[in-house]
C-alpha positions as CSV (number, residue, x, y, z in Angstrom):
1,X,-89.1,56.3,52.1
2,X,-91.4,56.1,49.0
3,X,-91.9,59.4,46.8
4,X,-94.8,59.8,48.2
5,X,-93.7,59.7,52.0
6,X,-90.6,61.7,51.0
7,X,-92.9,64.3,49.1
8,X,-95.7,64.4,52.2
9,X,-92.7,64.6,55.0
10,X,-91.5,68.0,53.0
11,X,-95.0,69.0,52.9
12,X,-95.6,69.0,56.6
13,X,-91.8,70.4,57.1
14,X,-93.2,73.3,55.1
15,X,-96.8,73.8,57.1
16,X,-94.6,73.5,60.3
17,X,-92.0,76.3,59.6
18,X,-92.6,79.5,61.5
19,X,-89.4,81.2,60.7
20,X,-89.8,83.3,57.6
21,X,-86.4,81.8,56.3
22,X,-87.3,78.3,57.2
23,X,-90.0,78.7,55.4
24,X,-89.3,79.7,52.4
25,X,-87.0,77.3,51.9
26,X,-89.3,74.6,53.3
27,X,-91.8,75.7,50.5
28,X,-89.1,75.8,47.8
29,X,-88.0,72.1,48.4
30,X,-91.7,71.0,48.9
31,X,-93.4,72.4,45.7
32,X,-92.1,73.0,42.2
33,X,-91.8,76.6,41.1
34,X,-95.0,76.6,39.6
35,X,-96.6,74.5,42.0
36,X,-99.9,75.1,43.3
37,X,-102.6,74.9,46.5
38,X,-106.1,74.8,46.5
39,X,-108.7,74.3,49.7
40,X,-111.9,75.5,50.6
41,X,-110.0,78.6,51.4
42,X,-107.3,79.3,48.9
43,X,-106.5,78.7,45.2
44,X,-102.8,79.8,44.9
45,X,-99.7,79.2,42.9
46,X,-95.9,80.0,43.3
47,X,-93.9,79.7,46.3
48,X,-94.8,83.4,47.8
49,X,-98.4,82.9,47.4
50,X,-98.1,79.0,49.2
51,X,-96.0,80.7,52.0
52,X,-98.5,83.6,52.4
53,X,-101.2,80.9,53.1
54,X,-98.9,78.8,55.3
55,X,-98.3,82.1,57.5
56,X,-101.9,82.9,57.5
57,X,-102.8,79.5,59.0
58,X,-100.0,80.1,61.8
59,X,-101.7,83.2,62.8
60,X,-104.8,81.8,62.8
61,X,-103.9,78.9,64.7
62,X,-100.7,79.9,66.9
63,X,-99.4,76.9,68.9
64,X,-100.6,74.6,66.5
65,X,-98.9,72.0,64.2
66,X,-99.8,69.8,61.3
67,X,-99.5,66.2,61.7
68,X,-100.0,63.0,59.3
69,X,-103.3,61.3,60.0
70,X,-102.9,57.8,59.0
71,X,-100.6,56.4,56.0
72,X,-100.0,57.9,52.8
73,X,-101.2,55.7,50.0
74,X,-99.7,56.8,46.3
75,X,-99.9,55.7,42.8
76,X,-98.8,57.2,39.3
77,X,-96.9,60.4,40.9
78,X,-100.4,61.0,43.0
79,X,-100.7,60.7,46.8
80,X,-103.4,61.3,49.2
81,X,-103.1,61.7,52.9
82,X,-105.3,63.0,56.4
83,X,-103.9,65.5,58.5
84,X,-104.7,66.9,61.7
85,X,-104.1,70.3,63.1
86,X,-102.8,69.5,66.8
87,X,-102.7,71.7,69.8
88,X,-98.7,71.7,71.1
89,X,-100.2,72.2,74.2
90,X,-102.8,69.7,74.9
91,X,-102.9,67.5,71.8
92,X,-106.4,68.7,70.8
93,X,-107.3,68.7,67.3
94,X,-110.2,70.5,66.1
95,X,-109.2,70.8,62.8
96,X,-108.7,68.0,60.3
97,X,-108.6,67.3,56.5
98,X,-107.5,65.1,53.7
99,X,-105.0,66.3,50.7
100,X,-104.5,65.0,47.4
101,X,-101.1,65.9,45.8
102,X,-99.8,65.6,42.1
103,X,-96.0,65.1,41.9
104,X,-93.8,66.8,39.4
105,X,-90.9,64.8,37.4
106,X,-88.5,66.1,40.3
107,X,-90.8,64.5,43.2
108,X,-91.8,67.7,44.4
109,X,-95.5,68.8,44.8
110,X,-96.9,70.2,41.3
111,X,-100.3,70.7,43.0
112,X,-102.4,70.0,45.9
113,X,-106.4,69.9,46.7
114,X,-107.3,69.9,50.0
115,X,-110.2,69.3,51.7
116,X,-111.4,69.9,55.5
117,X,-113.2,67.3,56.9
118,X,-113.4,68.7,60.7
119,X,-113.4,72.3,61.6
120,X,-113.9,74.1,65.3
121,X,-117.0,74.7,66.6
122,X,-118.2,78.1,66.8
């Protein structure tokens, strides 16, 4: 695995962790201590705030998991990839997006810039 695919795999481990202890460990493994996460709904920094955003997503979409959509593309410690939020019961994916991450020297995520490409219809 490349540094990019490894970082993205850890990223999805964090987003799919539902147990509080597993989430804390996964966020620490994926993000540097001063890592950030920014999307249209959040702009946070640090492990605790990132974990809070992930918990909020699980509360809003119970029974869903985040999955990679397509390939990871990376260069110069920057990677981009698409994702979908998929229902575990029926496989539907009403939410999708794309993210750009920058990596710290240790391979963990320094920053995430997220974009929402598809949202559920109201």
